[in-house]
CHARMM internal coordinates of N, CA and C (Angstrom, degrees):
IC EDIT
DIST 1 N 1 CA 1.4487
DIST 1 CA 1 C 1.5262
ANGL 1 N 1 CA 1 C 111.14
DIST 1 C 2 N 1.3388
ANGL 1 CA 1 C 2 N 117.23
DIHE 1 N 1 CA 1 C 2 N -42.69
DIST 2 N 2 CA 1.4564
ANGL 1 C 2 N 2 CA 121.21
DIHE 1 CA 1 C 2 N 2 CA -178.57
DIST 2 CA 2 C 1.5284
ANGL 2 N 2 CA 2 C 110.87
DIHE 1 C 2 N 2 CA 2 C -65.89
DIST 2 C 3 N 1.3466
ANGL 2 CA 2 C 3 N 116.82
DIHE 2 N 2 CA 2 C 3 N -37.98
DIST 3 N 3 CA 1.4584
ANGL 2 C 3 N 3 CA 119.64
DIHE 2 CA 2 C 3 N 3 CA 179.09
DIST 3 CA 3 C 1.5218
ANGL 3 N 3 CA 3 C 111.23
DIHE 2 C 3 N 3 CA 3 C -66.44
DIST 3 C 4 N 1.3217
ANGL 3 CA 3 C 4 N 116.32
DIHE 3 N 3 CA 3 C 4 N -34.67
DIST 4 N 4 CA 1.4579
ANGL 3 C 4 N 4 CA 120.08
DIHE 3 CA 3 C 4 N 4 CA 178.42
DIST 4 CA 4 C 1.5254
ANGL 4 N 4 CA 4 C 110.54
DIHE 3 C 4 N 4 CA 4 C -64.70
DIST 4 C 5 N 1.3139
ANGL 4 CA 4 C 5 N 116.35
DIHE 4 N 4 CA 4 C 5 N -39.28
DIST 5 N 5 CA 1.4655
ANGL 4 C 5 N 5 CA 121.35
DIHE 4 CA 4 C 5 N 5 CA 178.71
DIST 5 CA 5 C 1.5292
ANGL 5 N 5 CA 5 C 109.74
DIHE 4 C 5 N 5 CA 5 C -67.30
DIST 5 C 6 N 1.3461
ANGL 5 CA 5 C 6 N 116.93
DIHE 5 N 5 CA 5 C 6 N -43.04
DIST 6 N 6 CA 1.4616
ANGL 5 C 6 N 6 CA 120.80
DIHE 5 CA 5 C 6 N 6 CA 178.10
DIST 6 CA 6 C 1.5230
ANGL 6 N 6 CA 6 C 110.73
DIHE 5 C 6 N 6 CA 6 C -60.93
DIST 6 C 7 N 1.3242
ANGL 6 CA 6 C 7 N 116.03
DIHE 6 N 6 CA 6 C 7 N -44.35
DIST 7 N 7 CA 1.4483
ANGL 6 C 7 N 7 CA 121.17
DIHE 6 CA 6 C 7 N 7 CA -179.73
DIST 7 CA 7 C 1.5269
ANGL 7 N 7 CA 7 C 110.45
DIHE 6 C 7 N 7 CA 7 C -62.38
DIST 7 C 8 N 1.3181
ANGL 7 CA 7 C 8 N 116.02
DIHE 7 N 7 CA 7 C 8 N -41.61
DIST 8 N 8 CA 1.4671
ANGL 7 C 8 N 8 CA 121.11
DIHE 7 CA 7 C 8 N 8 CA 179.53
DIST 8 CA 8 C 1.5315
ANGL 8 N 8 CA 8 C 110.15
DIHE 7 C 8 N 8 CA 8 C -66.67
DIST 8 C 9 N 1.3533
ANGL 8 CA 8 C 9 N 116.76
DIHE 8 N 8 CA 8 C 9 N -39.34
DIST 9 N 9 CA 1.4602
ANGL 8 C 9 N 9 CA 120.39
DIHE 8 CA 8 C 9 N 9 CA 178.72
DIST 9 CA 9 C 1.5309
ANGL 9 N 9 CA 9 C 111.42
DIHE 8 C 9 N 9 CA 9 C -65.00
DIST 9 C 10 N 1.3457
ANGL 9 CA 9 C 10 N 115.95
DIHE 9 N 9 CA 9 C 10 N -39.76
DIST 10 N 10 CA 1.4606
ANGL 9 C 10 N 10 CA 119.37
DIHE 9 CA 9 C 10 N 10 CA 178.76
DIST 10 CA 10 C 1.5224
ANGL 10 N 10 CA 10 C 110.52
DIHE 9 C 10 N 10 CA 10 C -64.92
DIST 10 C 11 N 1.3231
ANGL 10 CA 10 C 11 N 116.53
DIHE 10 N 10 CA 10 C 11 N -45.17
DIST 11 N 11 CA 1.4593
ANGL 10 C 11 N 11 CA 120.54
DIHE 10 CA 10 C 11 N 11 CA 179.73
DIST 11 CA 11 C 1.5201
ANGL 11 N 11 CA 11 C 109.97
DIHE 10 C 11 N 11 CA 11 C -62.60
DIST 11 C 12 N 1.3174
ANGL 11 CA 11 C 12 N 116.57
DIHE 11 N 11 CA 11 C 12 N -41.47
DIST 12 N 12 CA 1.4542
ANGL 11 C 12 N 12 CA 121.29
DIHE 11 CA 11 C 12 N 12 CA 178.85
DIST 12 CA 12 C 1.5309
ANGL 12 N 12 CA 12 C 110.51
DIHE 11 C 12 N 12 CA 12 C -63.89
DIST 12 C 13 N 1.3286
ANGL 12 CA 12 C 13 N 116.33
DIHE 12 N 12 CA 12 C 13 N -41.18
DIST 13 N 13 CA 1.4618
ANGL 12 C 13 N 13 CA 120.63
DIHE 12 CA 12 C 13 N 13 CA 178.87
DIST 13 CA 13 C 1.5125
ANGL 13 N 13 CA 13 C 110.43
DIHE 12 C 13 N 13 CA 13 C -59.19
DIST 13 C 14 N 1.3438
ANGL 13 CA 13 C 14 N 117.62
DIHE 13 N 13 CA 13 C 14 N -49.55
DIST 14 N 14 CA 1.4614
ANGL 13 C 14 N 14 CA 120.87
DIHE 13 CA 13 C 14 N 14 CA -177.40
DIST 14 CA 14 C 1.5235
ANGL 14 N 14 CA 14 C 111.18
DIHE 13 C 14 N 14 CA 14 C -66.12
DIST 14 C 15 N 1.3098
ANGL 14 CA 14 C 15 N 116.72
DIHE 14 N 14 CA 14 C 15 N -34.89
DIST 15 N 15 CA 1.4645
ANGL 14 C 15 N 15 CA 120.36
DIHE 14 CA 14 C 15 N 15 CA 178.57
DIST 15 CA 15 C 1.5287
ANGL 15 N 15 CA 15 C 109.95
DIHE 14 C 15 N 15 CA 15 C -66.13
DIST 15 C 16 N 1.3453
ANGL 15 CA 15 C 16 N 116.88
DIHE 15 N 15 CA 15 C 16 N -42.88
DIST 16 N 16 CA 1.4691
ANGL 15 C 16 N 16 CA 120.59
DIHE 15 CA 15 C 16 N 16 CA 178.51
DIST 16 CA 16 C 1.5307
ANGL 16 N 16 CA 16 C 110.61
DIHE 15 C 16 N 16 CA 16 C -66.90
DIST 16 C 17 N 1.3432
ANGL 16 CA 16 C 17 N 116.28
DIHE 16 N 16 CA 16 C 17 N -39.52
DIST 17 N 17 CA 1.4535
ANGL 16 C 17 N 17 CA 120.42
DIHE 16 CA 16 C 17 N 17 CA 178.72
DIST 17 CA 17 C 1.5291
ANGL 17 N 17 CA 17 C 110.81
DIHE 16 C 17 N 17 CA 17 C -61.70
DIST 17 C 18 N 1.3059
ANGL 17 CA 17 C 18 N 116.29
DIHE 17 N 17 CA 17 C 18 N -44.27
DIST 18 N 18 CA 1.4604
ANGL 17 C 18 N 18 CA 121.07
DIHE 17 CA 17 C 18 N 18 CA 178.60
DIST 18 CA 18 C 1.5265
ANGL 18 N 18 CA 18 C 110.25
DIHE 17 C 18 N 18 CA 18 C -61.80
DIST 18 C 19 N 1.3273
ANGL 18 CA 18 C 19 N 116.81
DIHE 18 N 18 CA 18 C 19 N -40.01
DIST 19 N 19 CA 1.4554
ANGL 18 C 19 N 19 CA 121.39
DIHE 18 CA 18 C 19 N 19 CA 177.92
DIST 19 CA 19 C 1.5224
ANGL 19 N 19 CA 19 C 111.83
DIHE 18 C 19 N 19 CA 19 C -63.65
DIST 19 C 20 N 1.3305
ANGL 19 CA 19 C 20 N 116.95
DIHE 19 N 19 CA 19 C 20 N -38.61
DIST 20 N 20 CA 1.4638
ANGL 19 C 20 N 20 CA 120.73
DIHE 19 CA 19 C 20 N 20 CA 178.65
DIST 20 CA 20 C 1.5269
ANGL 20 N 20 CA 20 C 110.92
DIHE 19 C 20 N 20 CA 20 C -67.36
DIST 20 C 21 N 1.3281
ANGL 20 CA 20 C 21 N 117.08
DIHE 20 N 20 CA 20 C 21 N -38.32
DIST 21 N 21 CA 1.4552
ANGL 20 C 21 N 21 CA 119.72
DIHE 20 CA 20 C 21 N 21 CA 178.86
DIST 21 CA 21 C 1.5236
ANGL 21 N 21 CA 21 C 111.39
DIHE 20 C 21 N 21 CA 21 C -66.06
DIST 21 C 22 N 1.3174
ANGL 21 CA 21 C 22 N 117.84
DIHE 21 N 21 CA 21 C 22 N -29.00
DIST 22 N 22 CA 1.4673
ANGL 21 C 22 N 22 CA 120.18
DIHE 21 CA 21 C 22 N 22 CA 176.39
DIST 22 CA 22 C 1.5201
ANGL 22 N 22 CA 22 C 111.12
DIHE 21 C 22 N 22 CA 22 C -67.68
DIST 22 C 23 N 1.3295
ANGL 22 CA 22 C 23 N 117.67
DIHE 22 N 22 CA 22 C 23 N -25.44
DIST 23 N 23 CA 1.4685
ANGL 22 C 23 N 23 CA 121.80
DIHE 22 CA 22 C 23 N 23 CA -179.38
DIST 23 CA 23 C 1.5223
ANGL 23 N 23 CA 23 C 112.94
DIHE 22 C 23 N 23 CA 23 C -79.33
DIST 23 C 24 N 1.3359
ANGL 23 CA 23 C 24 N 116.26
DIHE 23 N 23 CA 23 C 24 N -18.41
DIST 24 N 24 CA 1.4601
ANGL 23 C 24 N 24 CA 120.46
DIHE 23 CA 23 C 24 N 24 CA -176.93
DIST 24 CA 24 C 1.5207
ANGL 24 N 24 CA 24 C 109.23
DIHE 23 C 24 N 24 CA 24 C -68.49
DIST 24 C 25 N 1.3412
ANGL 24 CA 24 C 25 N 115.44
DIHE 24 N 24 CA 24 C 25 N 135.48
DIST 25 N 25 CA 1.4587
ANGL 24 C 25 N 25 CA 120.53
DIHE 24 CA 24 C 25 N 25 CA 175.38
DIST 25 CA 25 C 1.5249
ANGL 25 N 25 CA 25 C 106.89
DIHE 24 C 25 N 25 CA 25 C -99.72
DIST 25 C 26 N 1.3149
ANGL 25 CA 25 C 26 N 115.87
DIHE 25 N 25 CA 25 C 26 N 107.98
DIST 26 N 26 CA 1.4558
ANGL 25 C 26 N 26 CA 120.79
DIHE 25 CA 25 C 26 N 26 CA -177.41
DIST 26 CA 26 C 1.5204
ANGL 26 N 26 CA 26 C 108.90
DIHE 25 C 26 N 26 CA 26 C -83.92
DIST 26 C 27 N 1.3295
ANGL 26 CA 26 C 27 N 115.92
DIHE 26 N 26 CA 26 C 27 N 139.51
DIST 27 N 27 CA 1.4561
ANGL 26 C 27 N 27 CA 120.61
DIHE 26 CA 26 C 27 N 27 CA -179.08
DIST 27 CA 27 C 1.5247
ANGL 27 N 27 CA 27 C 110.58
DIHE 26 C 27 N 27 CA 27 C -75.28
DIST 27 C 28 N 1.3260
ANGL 27 CA 27 C 28 N 115.37
DIHE 27 N 27 CA 27 C 28 N 155.26
DIST 28 N 28 CA 1.4619
ANGL 27 C 28 N 28 CA 118.41
DIHE 27 CA 27 C 28 N 28 CA 179.71
DIST 28 CA 28 C 1.5284
ANGL 28 N 28 CA 28 C 110.36
DIHE 27 C 28 N 28 CA 28 C -81.71
DIST 28 C 29 N 1.3075
ANGL 28 CA 28 C 29 N 116.48
DIHE 28 N 28 CA 28 C 29 N 164.14
DIST 29 N 29 CA 1.4575
ANGL 28 C 29 N 29 CA 122.22
DIHE 28 CA 28 C 29 N 29 CA -173.17
DIST 29 CA 29 C 1.5401
ANGL 29 N 29 CA 29 C 113.38
DIHE 28 C 29 N 29 CA 29 C -60.65
DIST 29 C 30 N 1.3466
ANGL 29 CA 29 C 30 N 119.61
DIHE 29 N 29 CA 29 C 30 N -46.70
DIST 30 N 30 CA 1.4760
ANGL 29 C 30 N 30 CA 118.53
DIHE 29 CA 29 C 30 N 30 CA -179.33
DIST 30 CA 30 C 1.5333
ANGL 30 N 30 CA 30 C 112.56
DIHE 29 C 30 N 30 CA 30 C -60.40
DIST 30 C 31 N 1.3009
ANGL 30 CA 30 C 31 N 117.88
DIHE 30 N 30 CA 30 C 31 N -39.90
DIST 31 N 31 CA 1.4603
ANGL 30 C 31 N 31 CA 121.48
DIHE 30 CA 30 C 31 N 31 CA 178.41
DIST 31 CA 31 C 1.5167
ANGL 31 N 31 CA 31 C 110.02
DIHE 30 C 31 N 31 CA 31 C -65.35
DIST 31 C 32 N 1.3168
ANGL 31 CA 31 C 32 N 116.46
DIHE 31 N 31 CA 31 C 32 N -43.30
DIST 32 N 32 CA 1.4612
ANGL 31 C 32 N 32 CA 121.10
DIHE 31 CA 31 C 32 N 32 CA 179.33
DIST 32 CA 32 C 1.5221
ANGL 32 N 32 CA 32 C 111.10
DIHE 31 C 32 N 32 CA 32 C -60.80
DIST 32 C 33 N 1.3293
ANGL 32 CA 32 C 33 N 117.27
DIHE 32 N 32 CA 32 C 33 N -42.25
DIST 33 N 33 CA 1.4658
ANGL 32 C 33 N 33 CA 121.51
DIHE 32 CA 32 C 33 N 33 CA 179.68
DIST 33 CA 33 C 1.5284
ANGL 33 N 33 CA 33 C 109.79
DIHE 32 C 33 N 33 CA 33 C -64.82
DIST 33 C 34 N 1.3388
ANGL 33 CA 33 C 34 N 117.61
DIHE 33 N 33 CA 33 C 34 N -45.64
DIST 34 N 34 CA 1.4699
ANGL 33 C 34 N 34 CA 121.26
DIHE 33 CA 33 C 34 N 34 CA 179.56
DIST 34 CA 34 C 1.5278
ANGL 34 N 34 CA 34 C 111.17
DIHE 33 C 34 N 34 CA 34 C -60.29
DIST 34 C 35 N 1.3151
ANGL 34 CA 34 C 35 N 116.64
DIHE 34 N 34 CA 34 C 35 N -45.01
DIST 35 N 35 CA 1.4623
ANGL 34 C 35 N 35 CA 120.17
DIHE 34 CA 34 C 35 N 35 CA -178.80
DIST 35 CA 35 C 1.5229
ANGL 35 N 35 CA 35 C 111.37
DIHE 34 C 35 N 35 CA 35 C -67.91
DIST 35 C 36 N 1.3199
ANGL 35 CA 35 C 36 N 117.30
DIHE 35 N 35 CA 35 C 36 N -36.78
DIST 36 N 36 CA 1.4605
ANGL 35 C 36 N 36 CA 120.98
DIHE 35 CA 35 C 36 N 36 CA 178.15
DIST 36 CA 36 C 1.5247
ANGL 36 N 36 CA 36 C 110.61
DIHE 35 C 36 N 36 CA 36 C -65.23
DIST 36 C 37 N 1.3234
ANGL 36 CA 36 C 37 N 116.61
DIHE 36 N 36 CA 36 C 37 N -43.70
DIST 37 N 37 CA 1.4633
ANGL 36 C 37 N 37 CA 120.71
DIHE 36 CA 36 C 37 N 37 CA 177.93
DIST 37 CA 37 C 1.5232
ANGL 37 N 37 CA 37 C 110.10
DIHE 36 C 37 N 37 CA 37 C -62.95
DIST 37 C 38 N 1.3297
ANGL 37 CA 37 C 38 N 117.28
DIHE 37 N 37 CA 37 C 38 N -42.14
DIST 38 N 38 CA 1.4662
ANGL 37 C 38 N 38 CA 120.97
DIHE 37 CA 37 C 38 N 38 CA 179.03
DIST 38 CA 38 C 1.5263
ANGL 38 N 38 CA 38 C 110.90
DIHE 37 C 38 N 38 CA 38 C -60.43
DIST 38 C 39 N 1.3189
ANGL 38 CA 38 C 39 N 117.04
DIHE 38 N 38 CA 38 C 39 N -43.17
DIST 39 N 39 CA 1.4688
ANGL 38 C 39 N 39 CA 120.68
DIHE 38 CA 38 C 39 N 39 CA 179.26
DIST 39 CA 39 C 1.5217
ANGL 39 N 39 CA 39 C 110.89
DIHE 38 C 39 N 39 CA 39 C -63.80
DIST 39 C 40 N 1.3103
ANGL 39 CA 39 C 40 N 117.37
DIHE 39 N 39 CA 39 C 40 N -42.46
DIST 40 N 40 CA 1.4643
ANGL 39 C 40 N 40 CA 121.01
DIHE 39 CA 39 C 40 N 40 CA -179.31
DIST 40 CA 40 C 1.5263
ANGL 40 N 40 CA 40 C 110.49
DIHE 39 C 40 N 40 CA 40 C -65.81
DIST 40 C 41 N 1.3228
ANGL 40 CA 40 C 41 N 117.53
DIHE 40 N 40 CA 40 C 41 N -44.05
DIST 41 N 41 CA 1.4692
ANGL 40 C 41 N 41 CA 121.19
DIHE 40 CA 40 C 41 N 41 CA -179.37
DIST 41 CA 41 C 1.5216
ANGL 41 N 41 CA 41 C 110.56
DIHE 40 C 41 N 41 CA 41 C -64.45
DIST 41 C 42 N 1.3224
ANGL 41 CA 41 C 42 N 117.09
DIHE 41 N 41 CA 41 C 42 N -47.40
DIST 42 N 42 CA 1.4704
ANGL 41 C 42 N 42 CA 120.76
DIHE 41 CA 41 C 42 N 42 CA 179.84
DIST 42 CA 42 C 1.5222
ANGL 42 N 42 CA 42 C 110.55
DIHE 41 C 42 N 42 CA 42 C -62.62
DIST 42 C 43 N 1.3249
ANGL 42 CA 42 C 43 N 117.24
DIHE 42 N 42 CA 42 C 43 N -40.13
DIST 43 N 43 CA 1.4684
ANGL 42 C 43 N 43 CA 120.23
DIHE 42 CA 42 C 43 N 43 CA 177.95
DIST 43 CA 43 C 1.5230
ANGL 43 N 43 CA 43 C 110.98
DIHE 42 C 43 N 43 CA 43 C -62.78
DIST 43 C 44 N 1.3359
ANGL 43 CA 43 C 44 N 117.58
DIHE 43 N 43 CA 43 C 44 N -41.29
DIST 44 N 44 CA 1.4627
ANGL 43 C 44 N 44 CA 121.14
DIHE 43 CA 43 C 44 N 44 CA 179.43
DIST 44 CA 44 C 1.5270
ANGL 44 N 44 CA 44 C 110.38
DIHE 43 C 44 N 44 CA 44 C -65.39
DIST 44 C 45 N 1.3322
ANGL 44 CA 44 C 45 N 117.10
DIHE 44 N 44 CA 44 C 45 N -42.13
DIST 45 N 45 CA 1.4671
ANGL 44 C 45 N 45 CA 120.77
DIHE 44 CA 44 C 45 N 45 CA 178.80
DIST 45 CA 45 C 1.5231
ANGL 45 N 45 CA 45 C 110.21
DIHE 44 C 45 N 45 CA 45 C -62.84
DIST 45 C 46 N 1.3113
ANGL 45 CA 45 C 46 N 117.04
DIHE 45 N 45 CA 45 C 46 N -45.13
DIST 46 N 46 CA 1.4609
ANGL 45 C 46 N 46 CA 120.16
DIHE 45 CA 45 C 46 N 46 CA 178.66
DIST 46 CA 46 C 1.5251
ANGL 46 N 46 CA 46 C 111.50
DIHE 45 C 46 N 46 CA 46 C -63.97
DIST 46 C 47 N 1.3096
ANGL 46 CA 46 C 47 N 117.11
DIHE 46 N 46 CA 46 C 47 N -35.88
DIST 47 N 47 CA 1.4668
ANGL 46 C 47 N 47 CA 121.02
DIHE 46 CA 46 C 47 N 47 CA 177.39
DIST 47 CA 47 C 1.5197
ANGL 47 N 47 CA 47 C 110.27
DIHE 46 C 47 N 47 CA 47 C -61.38
DIST 47 C 48 N 1.3270
ANGL 47 CA 47 C 48 N 116.69
DIHE 47 N 47 CA 47 C 48 N -44.62
DIST 48 N 48 CA 1.4625
ANGL 47 C 48 N 48 CA 120.96
DIHE 47 CA 47 C 48 N 48 CA 179.49
DIST 48 CA 48 C 1.5275
ANGL 48 N 48 CA 48 C 110.50
DIHE 47 C 48 N 48 CA 48 C -64.53
DIST 48 C 49 N 1.3320
ANGL 48 CA 48 C 49 N 117.13
DIHE 48 N 48 CA 48 C 49 N -44.58
DIST 49 N 49 CA 1.4656
ANGL 48 C 49 N 49 CA 121.15
DIHE 48 CA 48 C 49 N 49 CA -179.56
DIST 49 CA 49 C 1.5302
ANGL 49 N 49 CA 49 C 110.69
DIHE 48 C 49 N 49 CA 49 C -61.89
DIST 49 C 50 N 1.3083
ANGL 49 CA 49 C 50 N 116.70
DIHE 49 N 49 CA 49 C 50 N -45.74
DIST 50 N 50 CA 1.4711
ANGL 49 C 50 N 50 CA 120.40
DIHE 49 CA 49 C 50 N 50 CA -179.23
DIST 50 CA 50 C 1.5291
ANGL 50 N 50 CA 50 C 110.33
DIHE 49 C 50 N 50 CA 50 C -65.89
DIST 50 C 51 N 1.3335
ANGL 50 CA 50 C 51 N 117.21
DIHE 50 N 50 CA 50 C 51 N -40.06
DIST 51 N 51 CA 1.4692
ANGL 50 C 51 N 51 CA 120.31
DIHE 50 CA 50 C 51 N 51 CA 178.79
DIST 51 CA 51 C 1.5224
ANGL 51 N 51 CA 51 C 111.03
DIHE 50 C 51 N 51 CA 51 C -63.61
DIST 51 C 52 N 1.3273
ANGL 51 CA 51 C 52 N 116.69
DIHE 51 N 51 CA 51 C 52 N -42.65
DIST 52 N 52 CA 1.4632
ANGL 51 C 52 N 52 CA 120.08
DIHE 51 CA 51 C 52 N 52 CA 177.84
DIST 52 CA 52 C 1.5321
ANGL 52 N 52 CA 52 C 111.17
DIHE 51 C 52 N 52 CA 52 C -64.06
DIST 52 C 53 N 1.3147
ANGL 52 CA 52 C 53 N 117.00
DIHE 52 N 52 CA 52 C 53 N -43.75
DIST 53 N 53 CA 1.4641
ANGL 52 C 53 N 53 CA 120.67
DIHE 52 CA 52 C 53 N 53 CA 179.20
DIST 53 CA 53 C 1.5272
ANGL 53 N 53 CA 53 C 110.24
DIHE 52 C 53 N 53 CA 53 C -63.38
DIST 53 C 54 N 1.3227
ANGL 53 CA 53 C 54 N 117.36
DIHE 53 N 53 CA 53 C 54 N -40.04
DIST 54 N 54 CA 1.4582
ANGL 53 C 54 N 54 CA 121.44
DIHE 53 CA 53 C 54 N 54 CA 179.39
DIST 54 CA 54 C 1.5228
ANGL 54 N 54 CA 54 C 110.68
DIHE 53 C 54 N 54 CA 54 C -65.35
DIST 54 C 55 N 1.3313
ANGL 54 CA 54 C 55 N 116.55
DIHE 54 N 54 CA 54 C 55 N -45.32
DIST 55 N 55 CA 1.4582
ANGL 54 C 55 N 55 CA 120.39
DIHE 54 CA 54 C 55 N 55 CA 178.80
DIST 55 CA 55 C 1.5213
ANGL 55 N 55 CA 55 C 111.68
DIHE 54 C 55 N 55 CA 55 C -62.86
DIST 55 C 56 N 1.3225
ANGL 55 CA 55 C 56 N 117.09
DIHE 55 N 55 CA 55 C 56 N -41.81
DIST 56 N 56 CA 1.4627
ANGL 55 C 56 N 56 CA 121.26
DIHE 55 CA 55 C 56 N 56 CA 178.19
DIST 56 CA 56 C 1.5245
ANGL 56 N 56 CA 56 C 110.94
DIHE 55 C 56 N 56 CA 56 C -64.07
DIST 56 C 57 N 1.3195
ANGL 56 CA 56 C 57 N 116.76
DIHE 56 N 56 CA 56 C 57 N -43.82
DIST 57 N 57 CA 1.4644
ANGL 56 C 57 N 57 CA 120.68
DIHE 56 CA 56 C 57 N 57 CA 178.57
DIST 57 CA 57 C 1.5243
ANGL 57 N 57 CA 57 C 110.52
DIHE 56 C 57 N 57 CA 57 C -62.70
DIST 57 C 58 N 1.3131
ANGL 57 CA 57 C 58 N 117.58
DIHE 57 N 57 CA 57 C 58 N -40.70
DIST 58 N 58 CA 1.4665
ANGL 57 C 58 N 58 CA 121.53
DIHE 57 CA 57 C 58 N 58 CA 178.62
DIST 58 CA 58 C 1.5319
ANGL 58 N 58 CA 58 C 111.19
DIHE 57 C 58 N 58 CA 58 C -62.66
DIST 58 C 59 N 1.3382
ANGL 58 CA 58 C 59 N 116.63
DIHE 58 N 58 CA 58 C 59 N -44.04
DIST 59 N 59 CA 1.4545
ANGL 58 C 59 N 59 CA 120.41
DIHE 58 CA 58 C 59 N 59 CA 179.00
DIST 59 CA 59 C 1.5248
ANGL 59 N 59 CA 59 C 110.78
DIHE 58 C 59 N 59 CA 59 C -64.58
DIST 59 C 60 N 1.3210
ANGL 59 CA 59 C 60 N 117.67
DIHE 59 N 59 CA 59 C 60 N -40.63
DIST 60 N 60 CA 1.4564
ANGL 59 C 60 N 60 CA 120.80
DIHE 59 CA 59 C 60 N 60 CA 178.88
DIST 60 CA 60 C 1.5294
ANGL 60 N 60 CA 60 C 111.16
DIHE 59 C 60 N 60 CA 60 C -64.21
DIST 60 C 61 N 1.3066
ANGL 60 CA 60 C 61 N 116.69
DIHE 60 N 60 CA 60 C 61 N -40.80
DIST 61 N 61 CA 1.4668
ANGL 60 C 61 N 61 CA 120.77
DIHE 60 CA 60 C 61 N 61 CA 178.94
DIST 61 CA 61 C 1.5244
ANGL 61 N 61 CA 61 C 109.72
DIHE 60 C 61 N 61 CA 61 C -65.65
DIST 61 C 62 N 1.3177
ANGL 61 CA 61 C 62 N 117.52
DIHE 61 N 61 CA 61 C 62 N -43.46
DIST 62 N 62 CA 1.4627
ANGL 61 C 62 N 62 CA 120.43
DIHE 61 CA 61 C 62 N 62 CA 178.35
DIST 62 CA 62 C 1.5278
ANGL 62 N 62 CA 62 C 110.68
DIHE 61 C 62 N 62 CA 62 C -63.53
DIST 62 C 63 N 1.3238
ANGL 62 CA 62 C 63 N 117.69
DIHE 62 N 62 CA 62 C 63 N -37.43
DIST 63 N 63 CA 1.4598
ANGL 62 C 63 N 63 CA 121.78
DIHE 62 CA 62 C 63 N 63 CA 178.63
DIST 63 CA 63 C 1.5211
ANGL 63 N 63 CA 63 C 111.06
DIHE 62 C 63 N 63 CA 63 C -65.51
DIST 63 C 64 N 1.3238
ANGL 63 CA 63 C 64 N 115.49
DIHE 63 N 63 CA 63 C 64 N -40.16
DIST 64 N 64 CA 1.4774
ANGL 63 C 64 N 64 CA 120.25
DIHE 63 CA 63 C 64 N 64 CA -179.42
DIST 64 CA 64 C 1.5193
ANGL 64 N 64 CA 64 C 110.47
DIHE 63 C 64 N 64 CA 64 C -71.48
DIST 64 C 65 N 1.3238
ANGL 64 CA 64 C 65 N 118.63
DIHE 64 N 64 CA 64 C 65 N -41.01
DIST 65 N 65 CA 1.4541
ANGL 64 C 65 N 65 CA 122.72
DIHE 64 CA 64 C 65 N 65 CA -175.73
DIST 65 CA 65 C 1.5333
ANGL 65 N 65 CA 65 C 111.01
DIHE 64 C 65 N 65 CA 65 C -70.19
DIST 65 C 66 N 1.3171
ANGL 65 CA 65 C 66 N 117.65
DIHE 65 N 65 CA 65 C 66 N -37.69
DIST 66 N 66 CA 1.4792
ANGL 65 C 66 N 66 CA 120.60
DIHE 65 CA 65 C 66 N 66 CA -177.00
DIST 66 CA 66 C 1.4655
ANGL 66 N 66 CA 66 C 110.82
DIHE 65 C 66 N 66 CA 66 C -74.67
END
COOR INIT
IC SEED 1 N 1 CA 1 C
IC BUILD
């Protein structure tokens, strides 16, 4: 009896999961490409800014310590 309930719960879970995936609005390819490029560009810009700030901070610390 317990296994039957478990089996029914699993089937119910997958059925509900499938129903939830039908509700998802998937983005179209051109939008996805634009957003991906934007994320990559912004990440690269932030990488450069952080690297410059780190290098400047390192030079300032070395100047103060010496």
